C-alpha positions as CSV (number, residue, x, y, z in Angstrom):
1,K,3.2,26.1,24.0
2,S,1.8,29.1,22.2
3,Y,-1.3,27.2,21.2
4,V,-1.9,26.0,24.8
5,R,-1.5,29.6,26.2
6,A,-4.3,30.7,23.8
7,T,-6.7,28.1,25.3
8,P,-8.2,27.7,28.8
9,Y,-5.9,24.6,29.5
10,R,-2.8,24.5,31.5
11,L,0.5,23.2,30.0
12,E,1.3,21.1,33.1
13,E,-2.0,19.2,32.6
14,E,-1.2,18.2,29.1
15,K,-0.3,14.5,28.4
16,M,1.0,12.6,25.4
17,A,0.8,9.0,24.5
18,V,3.4,7.1,22.4
19,I,2.5,4.0,20.5
20,L,5.2,1.5,19.5
21,Q,4.2,-0.7,16.6
22,Q,6.1,-3.5,14.9
23,V,6.9,-2.9,11.3
24,V,5.3,-5.5,9.0
25,G,7.7,-7.0,6.5
26,T,10.3,-9.6,5.6
27,L,14.1,-9.4,5.6
28,H,15.7,-9.7,2.2
29,G,19.5,-9.5,2.6
30,Q,20.0,-5.9,3.8
31,R,16.5,-4.8,3.0
32,F,13.3,-5.0,5.1
33,Y,9.9,-4.4,3.7
34,P,6.4,-5.8,3.3
35,D,5.2,-7.3,0.0
36,F,2.9,-4.4,-0.4
37,A,1.2,-1.6,1.6
38,G,-1.5,1.0,1.0
39,V,-4.5,2.9,2.1
40,V,-8.2,2.2,1.7
41,R,-11.0,4.7,2.1
42,S,-14.7,3.8,2.5
43,H,-15.7,6.7,0.3
44,N,-14.6,7.5,-3.3
45,F,-15.0,11.2,-4.0
46,Y,-14.4,10.7,-7.8
47,P,-16.3,7.5,-8.7
48,V,-16.7,6.4,-12.3
49,P,-19.5,3.9,-13.3
50,P,-20.1,1.2,-12.2
51,M,-18.5,2.5,-9.0
52,N,-20.5,4.6,-6.5
53,F,-19.5,7.2,-3.9
54,D,-19.8,4.7,-1.1
55,D,-18.0,1.8,-2.8
56,G,-14.6,3.0,-1.5
57,I,-11.2,3.3,-3.1
58,A,-7.8,1.7,-2.3
59,A,-4.3,2.7,-3.3
60,V,-1.6,0.0,-3.0
61,A,2.1,-0.3,-3.9
62,L,4.9,-2.7,-3.7
63,G,7.1,-2.2,-0.6
64,L,6.6,0.3,2.2
65,G,3.6,2.6,2.2
66,R,5.8,5.6,1.7
67,T,5.2,5.4,-2.1
68,V,1.4,5.8,-1.5
69,V,1.7,8.5,1.2
70,D,4.1,10.6,-0.8
71,G,1.8,10.5,-3.9
72,G,4.1,8.3,-5.9
73,K,2.9,5.9,-8.7
74,C,0.7,3.3,-7.2
75,L,-2.4,1.3,-8.2
76,M,-5.9,2.6,-7.5
77,F,-8.8,0.2,-7.4
78,C,-12.3,-0.2,-5.9
79,P,-12.5,-3.2,-3.5
80,R,-16.0,-3.9,-4.8
81,Y,-14.9,-3.8,-8.5
82,P,-11.2,-4.9,-8.3
83,K,-11.0,-5.7,-12.0
84,N,-12.1,-2.2,-13.2
85,L,-8.7,-0.5,-13.3
86,L,-9.3,2.8,-15.1
87,Q,-5.7,3.9,-14.9
88,F,-4.8,0.8,-16.8
89,S,-7.3,1.1,-19.6
90,S,-4.7,0.7,-22.4
91,V,-1.1,-0.6,-22.7
92,E,0.0,3.0,-23.0
93,D,-1.8,3.8,-19.7
94,I,-0.1,0.9,-18.0
95,L,3.4,1.9,-19.1
96,A,2.8,5.5,-18.0
97,N,1.2,4.9,-14.6
98,T,3.0,1.7,-13.4
99,Q,5.2,1.8,-10.3
100,T,8.9,1.8,-11.3
101,E,10.6,1.7,-7.8
102,F,9.7,0.7,-4.3
103,C,10.6,1.8,-0.7
104,A,12.3,-0.4,1.8
105,L,14.2,-0.1,5.0
106,E,17.9,-0.4,4.3
107,L,20.0,-2.1,7.0
108,D,23.6,-0.9,7.0
109,A,26.3,-2.2,9.3
110,V,28.0,0.6,11.4
111,P,31.0,0.5,13.7
112,P,30.4,-1.2,17.1
113,T,31.1,2.2,18.8
114,V,28.1,3.6,17.1
115,G,25.7,0.7,17.6
116,P,24.6,-2.6,16.1
117,G,23.0,-0.9,13.1
118,H,20.6,1.7,11.9
119,L,17.6,1.9,9.6
120,R,16.8,4.2,6.8
121,E,14.2,4.3,4.0
122,A,15.7,3.9,0.5
123,R,14.3,3.3,-3.0
124,F,15.1,0.4,-5.3
125,G,14.2,-0.7,-8.8
126,L,11.8,-3.5,-9.7
127,D,14.8,-5.7,-10.6
128,V,15.8,-5.8,-6.9
129,A,12.2,-6.9,-6.0
130,E,12.3,-9.6,-8.6
131,K,15.6,-10.9,-7.1
132,D,14.0,-10.8,-3.6
133,G,11.1,-12.8,-4.9
134,T,8.5,-10.2,-4.0
135,L,7.6,-9.1,-7.5
136,H,5.8,-12.2,-8.7
137,A,2.8,-11.5,-6.6
138,V,2.0,-8.0,-7.9
139,A,3.5,-7.8,-11.4
140,S,2.8,-8.5,-15.1
141,T,5.2,-8.4,-18.1
142,Y,5.1,-6.0,-21.1
143,S,6.1,-7.6,-24.4
144,A,7.5,-5.0,-26.8
145,D,7.3,-7.6,-29.6
146,N,3.5,-7.4,-29.8
147,H,2.8,-4.4,-27.6
148,A,0.9,-6.3,-25.0
149,V,0.9,-6.9,-21.2
150,Y,0.8,-10.4,-19.9
151,D,-0.1,-11.5,-16.3
152,G,2.9,-12.9,-14.3
153,L,6.6,-13.0,-14.9
154,S,7.0,-16.1,-17.1
155,R,7.8,-14.1,-20.2
156,P,10.8,-11.9,-20.9
157,G,10.1,-8.2,-21.0
158,A,9.7,-5.1,-18.9
159,R,8.0,-5.6,-15.5
160,V,4.9,-3.6,-14.7
161,V,3.2,-3.5,-11.3
162,T,-0.5,-4.3,-12.0
163,F,-1.4,-6.5,-8.9
164,A,-3.1,-8.8,-11.5
165,P,-2.1,-12.0,-9.6
166,M,-4.3,-10.9,-6.8
167,L,-7.0,-8.7,-8.3
168,K,-7.6,-10.9,-11.4
169,L,-6.2,-14.4,-10.5
170,G,-7.1,-14.5,-6.8
171,M,-3.7,-15.3,-5.4
172,F,-4.5,-13.4,-2.3
173,P,-8.0,-12.0,-1.3
174,L,-6.9,-8.4,-1.0
175,A,-10.1,-6.8,-2.4
176,Q,-12.3,-9.0,-0.1
177,I,-10.3,-8.2,3.0
178,L,-10.4,-4.4,2.3
179,E,-14.1,-4.5,1.6
180,L,-14.7,-6.3,4.9
181,L,-12.5,-3.9,6.9
182,V,-14.0,-0.6,5.7
183,R,-17.5,-1.8,6.3
184,A,-16.6,-3.0,9.8
185,G,-14.7,0.3,10.5
186,E,-17.7,2.3,9.4
187,E,-20.0,0.4,11.6
188,A,-17.6,0.7,14.6
189,L,-16.9,4.4,14.2
190,G,-20.3,5.5,12.8
191,N,-18.4,7.4,10.1
192,P,-16.6,7.0,6.8
193,V,-13.1,5.7,7.5
194,E,-9.6,5.6,6.1
195,I,-7.4,2.6,6.9
196,E,-3.6,2.1,6.5
197,F,-2.3,-1.4,6.1
198,A,0.7,-3.5,5.1
199,V,0.8,-7.1,4.0
200,R,3.5,-9.9,4.2
201,L,2.5,-12.8,1.9
202,P,3.1,-16.4,3.1
203,R,6.5,-18.0,2.6
204,G,7.1,-21.6,3.2
205,E,5.3,-22.5,6.5
206,E,4.9,-18.9,7.5
207,P,1.4,-17.6,7.2
208,A,0.4,-14.3,5.6
209,D,0.5,-11.3,7.9
210,F,-2.1,-8.6,7.2
211,G,-0.9,-5.5,9.2
212,F,-3.8,-3.3,10.3
213,L,-1.7,-0.1,11.0
214,Q,-4.3,2.5,11.8
215,I,-7.9,3.5,11.2
216,R,-9.2,7.1,11.3
217,P,-12.5,8.8,10.5
218,L,-13.0,10.7,7.2
219,T,-14.5,14.1,7.7
220,L,-17.2,14.9,5.1
221,A,-18.4,18.4,4.4
222,K,-22.2,18.6,4.0
223,M,-23.5,20.9,1.3
224,K,-26.7,22.8,2.1
């Protein structure tokens, strides 16, 4: 109200829109979450060769996008060069930078007088994701015996979120989809863009669900 009083507009003329959007995800017991979520930007302000400024950069994490938005440990990669993972240059880097927990909506039963249930975000360890069957699509395994990281979960050892099944083995065309979306977004808006997304991978006869959550323009400062 104070802001409106400082402008030539009248408070009674102000209007507000509310958007209701379905959450992308799958129910796993008392948890609901997407297989992974993230943000992609069409410009990378800190590119490292062979990447360029306009190649873009994506940040993805297992579970809800809260991990990415809150600045938690997530995977950064360029959609044009998905196998160039600078933060995973060595085994030590992988162990230091890998995601160790994920966010999900927790469904708790409450008394009938209060309502049928309520939702709240909670954090869980990777062991929970492995039991839910959502870890295999995004993880690798660290073997302490020979100090090496192997793609997939077939070996015993510590689980590390590398997104190798998708970025290296092509289990899901994530990089190609993001590359297509940011270029289409730039063409539509005439500006660099940032896109938030969430993905539910196919299960049984259910197809994959790529949730296009929102797109917004990136504001770039021009240096004279």
